[in-house]
N, C-alpha and C positions, 0 to 999 in steps of 0.2 A: 164169958158169954152172959151171966146172969146179967150183967149192969147192963149190957148191950141190948138184950132182950126187953129188963127193964126198962130202960129209956123209951124204947122206940112205941111199946104199949101204952107207957105214961103219956108221951106224946100222943097218939091218936085220941087217946080219952080226954087229954086236956083241952087238946085246940082244936076240938070239934064241935059244934052244936048238940043240943040235946036231940036225941033222937038215931044220930048218926051211928052205925055199924062199924064196929071192929073184928077183924079176927087176922089168926094167927095159922098159920099152916106148917106142917112138916113135909117134906117129899124127899124119900131115900133112894139116890140113884145107884147106878154102878159103883162108883170113882168118889162120889161125891153126896152132899146133904145138902138140899136150897130149903130155907128158912123163910118164910114171907110174913109180914106184919103190915097191914092193911085197912083203910078206913074209905069210906065214902062221902067224905068231908069235903069240903071246900077244895081241897089237893094245896100245892104250892107254888107261887108263880116261875116262870121260865127262869128269869132273872135270878131269882131266889135257889133257886132248884141247882145250878152249875154252881153254888159255894155254901149250900147247906150245911157237907159235913166239915166245914171248915168251923175253927175255934171262935165264940163269940158273935156266930150268923144266927140274928133271929129271925124269925117268918116274917111274912109280908102282911098284907091287909086283910088278907083271904084269912090269915088267922087272927084270934083275938091276942092281946099283948097284958101278959099277967106278971112279967116283971123278971121272967127266967133269965138266965145269963146265956143263952145262947150256946151252951156247952154239951148238950145232951146228946146230939148226933156225931158232934167229935170225939165224946168217949165213945160211942158206939162203934164207928170207926176204927179207934186205935184198939177197942176188944177185939175186935173180929181180924182185924189186922196182925196182933200178937201172936193168934190163930193160926195165921198164915189164910185168912181167908179174905173173903172179898165182900163187899156192902156197895148197894145202889140204888137209885131210885128207879123205878118202873118208867120209862118217858110215855108209854100208852095207856097208862093205867088213868082210869076217872079217881078223885078223890088222892090218896097217897098211899101208895105201895112200895114197901122197902122190902128188897131181896139182899140175904146173906147167902154164901155160898161158902161150905165149908169143905176139906178135903178127907174122908175115911183114913184112918190109920190103922 
């Protein structure tokens, strides 16, 4: 899970303009935990949103390109799924907001 959160936070910081805000929230519910990493940057376009957790998918024009491999979010998804969790983009959020839900054991 360290790698998943690290990748999400790194992306939020790396692919935003100076002055963008990045946050991390943790909410403990009755049966699960919800982690949220978000930013108030330009967000991810709809066509890219549908495949952004696939390997080698790169961001669009809203995010500057600096030679990344397009594996960060695929690695995050793999890590979360290995812990029987779910990861998804918030479709209603401004900027980019990623939620991770993990079941308490």
